[in-house]
Residue frames as qw, qx, qy, qz and C-alpha x, y, z in Angstrom:
[[0.056, 0.542, 0.795, 0.267, 148.39, -18.16, 66.84],
 [0.017, 0.044, 0.057, -0.997, 146.62, -14.89, 66.28],
 [0.015, 0.587, 0.810, -0.011, 142.93, -14.35, 67.05],
 [0.031, 0.055, 0.105, 0.992, 141.30, -11.19, 65.68],
 [0.027, 0.586, 0.773, -0.243, 138.01, -9.99, 67.03],
 [0.090, 0.679, 0.344, 0.642, 135.76, -7.18, 65.76],
 [0.331, -0.776, 0.066, -0.532, 135.26, -6.13, 69.31],
 [0.301, 0.318, -0.798, 0.414, 137.55, -7.13, 72.26],
 [0.666, -0.515, -0.522, -0.135, 135.86, -9.19, 74.99],
 [0.164, -0.640, 0.403, -0.633, 136.00, -7.64, 78.47],
 [0.739, -0.147, -0.651, 0.090, 136.88, -10.61, 80.75],
 [0.196, -0.526, 0.452, -0.693, 136.13, -10.14, 84.51],
 [0.654, -0.348, -0.671, -0.033, 135.27, -12.16, 87.58],
 [0.372, -0.720, 0.197, -0.552, 134.44, -11.20, 91.17],
 [0.634, -0.023, -0.682, 0.363, 136.03, -12.50, 94.35],
 [0.501, -0.780, -0.348, 0.143, 135.81, -11.68, 98.05],
 [0.489, -0.535, 0.090, 0.683, 139.00, -9.66, 97.61],
 [0.086, 0.594, -0.184, -0.778, 137.93, -7.46, 94.71],
 [0.747, 0.595, 0.202, -0.218, 137.05, -7.51, 91.04],
 [0.499, -0.361, 0.592, 0.521, 139.52, -8.94, 88.60],
 [0.644, 0.699, -0.025, -0.310, 140.03, -8.32, 84.86],
 [0.758, -0.164, 0.529, 0.344, 142.13, -10.19, 82.34],
 [0.611, 0.773, -0.104, -0.132, 144.07, -9.23, 79.18],
 [0.849, -0.209, 0.306, 0.376, 147.31, -10.27, 77.72],
 [0.634, 0.076, 0.321, 0.699, 150.42, -8.87, 75.93],
 [0.180, 0.143, 0.206, 0.951, 149.94, -5.86, 73.64],
 [0.231, -0.722, -0.623, -0.193, 146.28, -5.47, 74.84],
 [0.430, -0.646, -0.311, 0.549, 147.83, -3.12, 77.45],
 [0.272, -0.124, 0.246, 0.922, 148.81, -0.60, 74.75],
 [0.151, -0.315, -0.547, -0.760, 145.15, 0.02, 73.67],
 [0.401, -0.216, 0.216, -0.863, 142.00, 1.47, 75.10],
 [0.890, -0.050, 0.112, -0.438, 139.98, -1.72, 74.60],
 [0.588, -0.594, -0.515, -0.190, 140.10, -3.96, 76.45],
 [0.539, -0.004, -0.498, 0.679, 142.70, -2.49, 78.91],
 [0.063, -0.117, 0.213, -0.968, 141.39, 0.95, 79.81],
 [0.565, -0.294, -0.346, -0.689, 137.73, -0.10, 79.50],
 [0.664, -0.245, -0.688, 0.157, 138.13, -2.67, 82.15],
 [0.317, -0.206, -0.469, 0.798, 139.02, 0.07, 84.65],
 [0.133, 0.024, 0.019, -0.991, 136.84, 2.94, 83.45],
 [0.580, -0.129, -0.434, -0.678, 133.69, 0.95, 82.49],
 [0.801, -0.239, -0.530, -0.142, 133.77, -2.06, 84.74],
 [0.395, -0.777, 0.311, -0.380, 135.63, -0.72, 87.79],
 [0.911, 0.052, -0.359, 0.198, 138.12, -3.58, 87.96],
 [0.491, -0.839, 0.232, 0.028, 140.47, -3.49, 91.01],
 [0.508, -0.514, 0.638, 0.267, 143.12, -5.88, 89.82],
 [0.682, 0.582, -0.304, -0.322, 144.45, -6.87, 86.40],
 [0.805, -0.222, 0.521, 0.175, 145.79, -10.32, 85.75],
 [0.428, 0.821, -0.258, -0.276, 148.34, -9.90, 82.98],
 [0.804, -0.137, 0.498, 0.295, 150.16, -12.86, 81.42],
 [0.428, 0.864, -0.128, -0.235, 152.47, -11.81, 78.69],
 [0.825, 0.022, 0.228, 0.517, 155.44, -12.68, 76.49],
 [0.053, 0.991, 0.046, -0.111, 156.81, -9.18, 76.57],
 [0.758, 0.217, 0.020, 0.614, 160.07, -8.39, 74.61],
 [0.283, -0.791, -0.171, 0.515, 161.76, -5.48, 76.27],
 [0.506, 0.578, 0.213, 0.604, 162.52, -2.36, 74.24],
 [0.390, -0.559, -0.161, 0.714, 164.58, 0.43, 75.75],
 [0.153, 0.183, -0.567, 0.788, 164.08, 3.23, 76.45],
 [0.422, -0.143, 0.096, -0.890, 160.31, 3.33, 76.90],
 [0.838, -0.044, -0.211, -0.501, 158.91, -0.20, 76.71],
 [0.264, 0.252, -0.894, 0.260, 160.75, -2.38, 79.14],
 [0.510, -0.422, -0.722, -0.200, 158.23, -4.71, 80.90],
 [0.420, -0.494, -0.555, 0.521, 158.78, -3.65, 84.56],
 [0.121, -0.150, 0.011, 0.981, 158.95, -0.04, 83.51],
 [0.292, -0.169, -0.460, -0.822, 155.74, 0.15, 81.44],
 [0.504, -0.371, -0.771, -0.119, 153.67, -2.28, 83.45],
 [0.366, -0.402, -0.525, 0.655, 154.29, -0.50, 86.72],
 [0.005, 0.124, -0.055, -0.991, 153.51, 2.82, 85.12],
 [0.378, -0.294, -0.619, -0.622, 150.22, 1.52, 83.75],
 [0.476, -0.449, -0.721, 0.227, 149.24, 0.48, 87.23],
 [0.222, -0.406, -0.297, 0.835, 150.02, 3.93, 88.61],
 [0.118, 0.034, -0.309, -0.943, 148.38, 5.82, 85.66],
 [0.487, -0.281, -0.619, -0.548, 145.23, 3.68, 85.67],
 [0.369, -0.398, 0.482, -0.688, 145.08, 3.48, 89.51],
 [0.941, -0.077, -0.088, -0.318, 144.66, -0.30, 89.62],
 [0.592, -0.476, 0.645, 0.083, 146.71, -3.31, 90.73],
 [0.744, 0.517, -0.360, -0.222, 148.54, -5.24, 88.01],
 [0.737, -0.352, 0.575, 0.044, 149.79, -8.75, 88.50],
 [0.587, 0.686, -0.342, -0.261, 152.13, -9.06, 85.56],
 [0.811, -0.238, 0.527, 0.093, 153.58, -12.50, 84.72],
 [0.421, 0.736, -0.428, -0.312, 156.15, -12.31, 81.85],
 [0.981, 0.132, -0.044, 0.137, 157.51, -15.37, 80.20],
 [0.364, -0.811, 0.396, 0.229, 161.17, -15.59, 81.19],
 [0.862, 0.268, 0.282, 0.325, 163.27, -16.14, 78.15],
 [0.273, -0.761, 0.195, 0.556, 166.40, -13.86, 78.14],
 [0.505, 0.034, 0.643, 0.574, 167.43, -15.21, 74.71],
 [0.163, 0.615, 0.593, 0.493, 164.53, -13.28, 73.28],
 [0.090, 0.188, -0.240, 0.948, 164.93, -10.33, 75.75],
 [0.576, -0.516, -0.390, -0.499, 161.80, -11.45, 77.56],
 [0.511, -0.208, -0.658, 0.512, 161.99, -10.88, 81.24],
 [0.057, -0.136, 0.224, -0.963, 160.40, -8.70, 83.95],
 [0.406, -0.539, -0.687, -0.270, 157.42, -9.56, 86.08],
 [0.094, 0.150, -0.452, 0.874, 155.92, -7.72, 89.03],
 [0.216, -0.666, -0.704, 0.117, 153.14, -6.88, 91.52],
 [0.174, 0.222, 0.067, 0.957, 152.23, -3.27, 90.89],
 [0.098, -0.702, -0.642, 0.293, 149.91, -0.88, 92.67],
 [0.195, 0.903, 0.248, 0.292, 148.81, 2.70, 92.04],
 [0.341, -0.925, 0.162, 0.035, 151.32, 3.95, 94.59],
 [0.191, -0.703, 0.676, 0.106, 154.41, 1.76, 93.94],
 [0.714, 0.258, -0.642, -0.105, 155.98, -1.51, 92.68],
 [0.720, -0.563, 0.275, -0.300, 155.45, -3.80, 95.60],
 [0.689, -0.291, 0.623, 0.228, 157.63, -6.63, 94.22],
 [0.696, 0.664, -0.130, -0.239, 159.29, -7.22, 90.82],
 [0.742, -0.310, 0.507, 0.311, 161.89, -9.37, 89.14],
 [0.567, 0.792, -0.171, -0.146, 164.12, -8.58, 86.18],
 [0.613, -0.466, 0.587, 0.251, 166.96, -10.92, 85.18],
 [0.667, 0.672, -0.173, -0.272, 168.36, -10.77, 81.69],
 [0.065, 0.653, -0.754, -0.009, 171.30, -12.97, 82.49],
 [0.182, -0.124, 0.966, -0.133, 170.03, -16.40, 83.82],
 [0.419, -0.180, -0.692, -0.560, 167.22, -18.68, 82.96],
 [0.206, -0.226, -0.844, 0.441, 166.02, -18.91, 86.53],
 [0.260, -0.650, -0.461, -0.545, 162.50, -17.95, 87.36],
 [0.112, 0.076, -0.540, 0.831, 161.43, -16.19, 90.56],
 [0.268, -0.633, -0.725, -0.044, 158.19, -16.33, 92.77],
 [0.015, 0.317, -0.141, 0.938, 156.88, -12.88, 93.76],
 [0.365, -0.581, -0.718, 0.120, 154.82, -12.34, 96.89],
 [0.078, 0.186, -0.171, 0.965, 153.38, -9.10, 98.19],
 [0.021, -0.596, -0.735, 0.321, 150.52, -7.87, 100.38],
 [0.023, 0.115, 0.260, 0.959, 148.35, -5.27, 98.63],
 [0.388, 0.258, 0.402, -0.788, 145.04, -3.56, 98.99],
 [0.362, 0.333, 0.853, 0.177, 142.14, -5.42, 97.26],
 [0.233, 0.857, 0.444, 0.120, 140.42, -2.21, 96.37],
 [0.573, -0.080, -0.009, 0.816, 143.31, 0.17, 95.49],
 [0.077, 0.540, 0.249, 0.801, 141.20, 3.19, 94.45],
 [0.497, -0.731, -0.232, -0.405, 139.64, 3.39, 97.90],
 [0.768, -0.628, 0.026, 0.126, 142.38, 2.31, 100.39],
 [0.320, -0.344, -0.676, 0.568, 144.03, 3.43, 102.46],
 [0.173, 0.577, 0.272, -0.751, 142.30, 6.69, 101.37],
 [0.622, 0.674, 0.398, -0.020, 140.29, 7.52, 98.24],
 [0.533, -0.040, 0.300, 0.790, 142.52, 8.58, 95.42],
 [0.187, 0.669, 0.143, -0.705, 141.86, 12.22, 94.34],
 [0.653, 0.699, 0.291, -0.002, 140.87, 13.20, 90.88],
 [0.531, -0.370, 0.346, 0.679, 143.80, 13.85, 88.54],
 [0.496, 0.861, 0.083, -0.078, 144.25, 16.41, 85.83],
 [0.835, -0.065, 0.197, 0.510, 147.49, 15.59, 84.19],
 [0.452, 0.518, 0.177, 0.704, 147.85, 18.87, 82.44],
 [0.266, -0.924, -0.270, -0.049, 146.80, 21.27, 85.08],
 [0.553, -0.677, 0.123, 0.471, 150.32, 21.99, 86.44],
 [0.555, 0.034, 0.442, 0.704, 151.96, 22.12, 83.03],
 [0.189, 0.731, 0.464, 0.464, 149.52, 24.71, 81.75],
 [0.316, -0.944, -0.101, 0.002, 150.38, 27.10, 84.59],
 [0.746, -0.278, 0.096, 0.598, 154.22, 26.86, 84.22],
 [0.273, 0.957, 0.042, 0.092, 155.86, 30.18, 83.51],
 [0.210, -0.871, 0.440, 0.064, 159.47, 31.37, 83.11],
 [0.801, -0.120, 0.522, 0.267, 160.85, 28.17, 81.54],
 [0.201, 0.705, -0.407, -0.545, 163.06, 28.82, 78.53],
 [0.915, 0.345, 0.206, -0.026, 163.28, 26.87, 75.27],
 [0.363, -0.582, 0.576, 0.444, 166.83, 25.97, 74.31],
 [0.444, 0.455, -0.581, -0.509, 167.88, 25.04, 70.67],
 [0.831, 0.003, 0.495, -0.255, 166.32, 21.70, 69.73],
 [0.195, 0.379, -0.804, -0.415, 167.20, 18.87, 67.38],
 [0.879, 0.035, -0.146, -0.453, 165.43, 15.82, 66.04],
 [0.032, -0.385, 0.918, -0.085, 166.17, 12.32, 67.22],
 [0.736, -0.044, -0.492, -0.462, 164.49, 8.96, 66.62],
 [0.278, -0.258, 0.804, -0.458, 163.46, 6.90, 69.63],
 [0.432, 0.217, 0.873, -0.064, 161.89, 3.50, 68.73],
 [0.274, 0.373, 0.674, 0.576, 161.18, 4.88, 65.17],
 [0.045, -0.893, -0.447, 0.026, 159.40, 8.03, 66.52],
 [0.435, 0.470, -0.009, 0.768, 160.78, 11.44, 65.63],
 [0.465, -0.694, -0.401, 0.375, 161.28, 13.30, 68.94],
 [0.146, 0.851, -0.086, 0.496, 162.08, 16.99, 69.45],
 [0.804, -0.336, -0.292, 0.394, 165.01, 17.07, 71.86],
 [0.110, 0.877, -0.248, 0.396, 167.16, 19.51, 73.80],
 [0.664, 0.121, -0.593, 0.439, 170.21, 18.93, 75.88],
 [0.576, -0.796, -0.171, 0.075, 170.59, 19.39, 79.59],
 [0.568, 0.592, -0.223, 0.527, 173.62, 21.79, 79.43],
 [0.139, -0.628, 0.433, -0.631, 173.72, 22.96, 83.02],
 [0.255, 0.006, -0.898, 0.359, 173.70, 21.24, 86.38],
 [0.112, 0.538, 0.681, -0.484, 170.40, 23.04, 87.26],
 [0.093, 0.031, -0.427, -0.899, 167.91, 24.57, 85.00],
 [0.506, 0.442, 0.565, -0.479, 164.26, 25.01, 83.98],
 [0.059, -0.214, 0.706, 0.672, 163.60, 23.83, 80.41],
 [0.649, 0.432, 0.395, -0.486, 160.69, 23.55, 78.03],
 [0.042, -0.200, 0.771, 0.602, 160.48, 21.54, 74.74],
 [0.607, 0.378, 0.344, -0.608, 157.41, 21.39, 72.54],
 [0.075, -0.026, 0.849, 0.522, 156.17, 19.32, 69.58],
 [0.233, -0.464, -0.681, -0.517, 152.77, 20.17, 68.09],
 [0.463, -0.694, -0.159, -0.528, 150.29, 20.71, 70.97],
 [0.862, -0.402, -0.252, 0.177, 152.56, 18.98, 73.50],
 [0.150, 0.775, -0.400, 0.466, 154.97, 21.02, 75.69],
 [0.842, -0.301, -0.383, 0.232, 157.12, 19.25, 78.30],
 [0.128, -0.870, 0.258, -0.401, 158.45, 21.28, 81.27],
 [0.852, -0.159, -0.372, 0.332, 161.48, 20.13, 83.37],
 [0.203, -0.873, 0.318, -0.308, 162.99, 21.50, 86.43],
 [0.950, -0.025, -0.240, 0.199, 166.20, 19.76, 87.71],
 [0.173, -0.846, 0.489, -0.120, 169.32, 19.84, 89.73],
 [0.994, 0.080, -0.058, 0.047, 171.94, 17.21, 89.02],
 [0.384, -0.690, 0.548, 0.275, 175.61, 16.15, 89.42],
 [0.783, 0.580, -0.109, -0.196, 176.69, 15.47, 85.98],
 [0.738, -0.379, 0.458, 0.320, 179.43, 12.97, 85.26],
 [0.126, 0.628, -0.512, -0.573, 181.92, 13.57, 82.52],
 [0.024, 0.154, -0.897, -0.413, 181.10, 11.72, 79.28],
 [0.144, 0.460, 0.868, -0.121, 177.32, 11.60, 79.84],
 [0.147, -0.068, -0.276, -0.947, 174.78, 13.48, 77.80],
 [0.151, 0.448, 0.817, -0.330, 171.08, 13.88, 78.94],
 [0.095, -0.133, -0.407, -0.898, 168.14, 15.28, 76.95],
 [0.394, 0.369, 0.538, -0.647, 164.57, 16.45, 77.44],
 [0.013, 0.015, 0.798, 0.602, 162.31, 15.19, 74.67],
 [0.535, 0.331, 0.396, -0.669, 158.75, 15.53, 73.37],
 [0.001, -0.011, -0.852, -0.523, 156.77, 13.46, 70.90],
 [0.491, 0.394, 0.404, -0.663, 153.20, 14.10, 69.67],
 [0.440, 0.404, -0.531, -0.600, 152.26, 11.88, 66.83],
 [0.939, 0.069, 0.008, -0.336, 151.30, 8.50, 65.38],
 [0.330, -0.488, 0.803, 0.088, 153.48, 5.58, 66.19],
 [0.786, 0.387, -0.136, -0.462, 153.45, 3.19, 63.25],
 [0.403, 0.408, -0.819, 0.005, 155.93, 0.36, 63.89],
 [0.250, -0.097, -0.946, 0.182, 154.59, -2.95, 65.25],
 [0.082, -0.671, -0.712, 0.192, 151.12, -1.44, 65.52],
 [0.117, 0.461, 0.162, 0.865, 149.55, 1.93, 65.11],
 [0.375, -0.741, -0.529, 0.174, 148.64, 4.10, 68.04],
 [0.139, 0.829, -0.012, 0.541, 148.79, 7.82, 68.85],
 [0.705, -0.371, -0.364, 0.483, 151.23, 8.90, 71.56],
 [0.039, 0.893, -0.150, 0.423, 152.27, 11.86, 73.46],
 [0.863, -0.187, -0.244, 0.400, 155.58, 11.46, 75.36],
 [0.085, -0.924, 0.298, -0.223, 157.62, 13.63, 77.70],
 [0.951, -0.088, -0.158, 0.252, 160.97, 12.09, 78.36],
 [0.120, -0.881, 0.455, -0.056, 164.20, 12.78, 80.19],
 [0.994, -0.019, 0.088, 0.059, 166.80, 10.26, 79.19],
 [0.394, -0.641, 0.516, 0.409, 170.53, 9.51, 78.93],
 [0.668, 0.633, -0.280, -0.271, 172.01, 9.28, 75.40],
 [0.987, 0.054, -0.041, 0.145, 174.29, 6.43, 74.26],
 [0.658, -0.013, -0.018, 0.753, 177.30, 8.70, 74.08],
 [0.126, -0.594, -0.120, 0.785, 178.10, 12.41, 73.69],
 [0.029, 0.050, 0.639, 0.767, 177.02, 12.28, 70.14],
 [0.450, 0.157, 0.235, -0.847, 173.53, 13.73, 69.61],
 [0.640, 0.187, -0.552, -0.501, 172.72, 11.06, 67.12],
 [0.316, 0.056, -0.914, 0.249, 173.08, 8.48, 69.98],
 [0.322, -0.016, 0.481, -0.816, 170.02, 9.90, 71.90],
 [0.806, 0.135, -0.014, -0.576, 167.42, 7.22, 71.90],
 [0.595, 0.315, -0.739, 0.016, 169.94, 4.32, 71.47],
 [0.843, -0.429, -0.318, -0.064, 169.79, 1.48, 73.93],
 [0.259, 0.497, -0.597, 0.573, 171.83, 2.20, 77.08],
 [0.726, -0.452, -0.514, -0.069, 171.55, 0.36, 80.41],
 [0.611, -0.392, -0.335, 0.600, 173.90, 2.25, 82.70],
 [0.083, 0.865, 0.068, 0.490, 174.35, 5.69, 84.02],
 [0.587, -0.140, -0.465, 0.648, 176.54, 7.50, 86.59],
 [0.046, -0.363, 0.055, -0.929, 175.15, 11.01, 86.85],
 [0.222, -0.456, -0.800, 0.321, 172.75, 11.69, 89.75],
 [0.147, -0.580, -0.311, -0.739, 169.76, 14.02, 90.31],
 [0.065, -0.067, -0.615, 0.783, 169.04, 15.77, 93.58],
 [0.349, 0.496, 0.464, -0.646, 165.74, 17.09, 92.19],
 [0.014, -0.034, -0.608, -0.793, 163.64, 17.05, 89.13],
 [0.435, 0.456, 0.567, -0.531, 160.03, 17.80, 88.26],
 [0.044, -0.039, 0.727, 0.684, 158.61, 16.83, 84.85],
 [0.403, 0.494, 0.600, -0.483, 155.20, 17.69, 83.51],
 [0.150, 0.042, 0.693, 0.704, 153.41, 17.94, 80.18],
 [0.443, 0.243, 0.023, -0.863, 150.38, 19.55, 78.43],
 [0.130, 0.063, 0.971, 0.193, 148.80, 16.11, 77.69],
 [0.382, -0.092, -0.391, -0.833, 145.55, 15.81, 75.86],
 [0.756, -0.353, -0.404, -0.375, 143.89, 13.15, 78.01],
 [0.528, -0.630, 0.455, -0.342, 144.27, 11.46, 81.43],
 [0.997, 0.032, 0.022, 0.069, 145.57, 8.19, 80.03],
 [0.237, 0.809, -0.473, 0.257, 149.17, 9.04, 81.19],
 [0.949, -0.250, -0.154, 0.118, 151.69, 6.52, 82.54],
 [0.047, -0.909, 0.386, -0.154, 154.66, 7.89, 84.59],
 [0.956, 0.017, -0.185, 0.228, 157.96, 5.98, 84.69],
 [0.114, -0.865, 0.486, -0.060, 161.27, 6.15, 86.34],
 [0.980, 0.105, -0.115, 0.125, 163.98, 3.67, 85.51],
 [0.423, -0.805, 0.380, 0.169, 167.38, 3.41, 87.18],
 [0.255, 0.638, -0.719, -0.106, 170.77, 2.42, 85.90],
 [0.063, -0.191, 0.975, -0.091, 170.93, -1.37, 85.48],
 [0.496, -0.285, -0.593, -0.567, 167.13, -1.61, 84.62],
 [0.248, -0.275, -0.769, 0.522, 165.84, -1.02, 88.15],
 [0.223, -0.762, -0.468, -0.387, 162.63, 0.55, 89.36],
 [0.160, 0.285, -0.395, 0.859, 162.48, 3.36, 91.89],
 [0.470, -0.601, -0.632, -0.134, 159.67, 2.31, 94.42],
 [0.493, -0.749, -0.344, 0.278, 159.10, 5.12, 96.89],
 [0.505, -0.305, 0.076, 0.804, 161.54, 7.49, 95.46],
 [0.004, 0.134, 0.324, 0.936, 159.22, 9.67, 93.43],
 [0.207, 0.465, 0.657, -0.556, 155.76, 11.24, 93.89],
 [0.064, 0.459, 0.622, 0.632, 152.79, 12.11, 91.68],
 [0.071, 0.288, 0.376, -0.878, 151.02, 15.35, 92.57],
 [0.331, 0.572, 0.746, -0.080, 147.40, 15.84, 91.70],
 [0.055, 0.685, -0.057, -0.725, 148.25, 18.96, 89.83],
 [0.920, -0.325, 0.203, 0.080, 149.78, 16.81, 88.13],
 [0.386, 0.775, -0.499, 0.044, 153.49, 16.54, 87.71],
 [0.952, -0.060, -0.238, 0.185, 156.11, 13.90, 88.32],
 [0.029, -0.868, 0.306, -0.390, 158.53, 15.04, 91.02],
 [0.769, -0.111, -0.454, 0.437, 161.48, 14.01, 93.04],
 [0.305, -0.945, -0.086, -0.083, 161.72, 16.36, 96.11],
 [0.103, 0.838, -0.464, 0.267, 164.83, 17.89, 97.60],
 [0.555, 0.255, -0.741, 0.279, 167.59, 15.76, 99.11],
 [0.157, -0.281, 0.607, -0.727, 166.51, 16.66, 102.67],
 [0.737, 0.018, 0.244, -0.630, 163.22, 14.84, 102.19],
 [0.961, 0.220, 0.039, -0.165, 164.19, 11.96, 99.93],
 [0.806, -0.245, 0.379, 0.383, 167.06, 9.70, 99.23],
 [0.003, 0.644, -0.442, -0.624, 169.65, 11.08, 96.82],
 [0.811, 0.469, 0.243, -0.253, 168.40, 10.13, 93.34],
 [0.261, -0.549, 0.670, 0.427, 171.43, 8.37, 91.70],
 [0.204, -0.140, 0.867, 0.433, 171.98, 6.93, 88.28],
 [0.575, 0.527, 0.379, -0.498, 168.88, 7.94, 86.61],
 [0.347, -0.044, 0.735, 0.581, 168.82, 6.37, 83.12],
 [0.070, -0.306, -0.582, -0.750, 165.37, 7.41, 82.04],
 [0.133, 0.428, 0.584, -0.677, 162.32, 9.34, 83.26],
 [0.140, -0.051, -0.483, -0.863, 159.22, 9.86, 81.19],
 [0.467, 0.319, 0.556, -0.610, 155.53, 10.18, 80.99],
 [0.037, -0.024, 0.855, 0.517, 153.97, 8.09, 78.29],
 [0.478, 0.335, 0.372, -0.722, 150.37, 8.95, 77.13],
 [0.207, 0.306, 0.844, 0.389, 148.00, 7.01, 74.88],
 [0.204, 0.258, 0.050, -0.943, 145.89, 9.68, 73.28],
 [0.125, 0.366, 0.907, 0.166, 142.36, 8.69, 72.51],
 [0.254, 0.429, 0.176, -0.849, 139.72, 10.93, 70.78],
 [0.713, 0.513, 0.407, -0.249, 137.22, 10.71, 68.04],
 [0.425, 0.819, -0.312, -0.225, 139.80, 11.85, 65.57],
 [0.137, 0.537, -0.832, 0.033, 142.25, 9.03, 66.52],
 [0.803, -0.169, 0.377, -0.430, 139.72, 6.38, 67.51],
 [0.918, 0.321, -0.219, -0.081, 140.94, 3.89, 64.80],
 [0.508, 0.517, -0.571, 0.385, 144.45, 3.98, 66.31],
 [0.197, -0.448, 0.554, -0.674, 143.43, 4.01, 69.88],
 [0.782, -0.205, 0.098, -0.580, 140.75, 1.44, 70.51],
 [0.982, 0.008, 0.172, -0.077, 141.98, -1.95, 69.37],
 [0.305, -0.578, 0.669, 0.354, 145.28, -3.68, 68.53],
 [0.403, 0.385, -0.682, -0.473, 146.10, -5.93, 65.74],
 [0.819, -0.105, -0.511, -0.240, 144.92, -9.07, 67.63],
 [0.642, -0.601, 0.405, -0.250, 145.42, -11.18, 70.72],
 [0.518, 0.503, -0.692, 0.015, 148.49, -13.38, 70.55],
 [0.834, -0.398, 0.277, -0.262, 148.42, -16.76, 72.35]]
């Protein structure tokens, strides 16, 4: 059943352990009601029941929902229906700093109870979160070179891509007003191809919304045309990488996904500059089997308001 409203209702309730907001399914992809609950009503924790069909490489449930919590600096309690036949799996307890608990099982029909201890007011504890400018670091980057690029479609969007041809490098790829900067050091396995990609445009499949995306991902094979195809495993490892982009707003959602569809709690940092970074091996665990890393931005302005504010409806 589909219920379509002229203006999405902002549903909240107060408790002794913080203010809660509620939305469902594809609501999370749009400004209203999802972003408004945080920016206008100062909600601490989102309750998020969903029937989320996983779409690699950028819209797997645990991947995007955890990134939304980090980008919007709120707790997200995501309860996905578990139906692997329809590729629906992936629930979690997510905070601005990490994924506290999550469950992803595409093989069995067994459910799983998740329990975690989290801060009730995540924007203030343990210390107040600093103000973020997602583009500040990227606009100061100098000395990165632009390698030859090619086009590749990822979930029906036409990305500008360039290959990671060396084991260590500094690369930039641009599309329209978006430039994505990558520094990395890796141990590349034979038969694996990785690319840096940028997309700045209107997504028009299963809804319309404007996106800016910086992505580092593994291709399906050594064929350039396979970049963006579904792939669930990887063998190459990264000792270090830093990814940043010249995004147009602060609605940016950073993701890291491991081989085997696993998250990376505690293995990467967000800097207030801001860029997504995995420090050197001496400070952090060796970063193995990276399948995809990306920053996914919902771009909202007066010029794109019709594509940004509301979805096609609330599905129940």
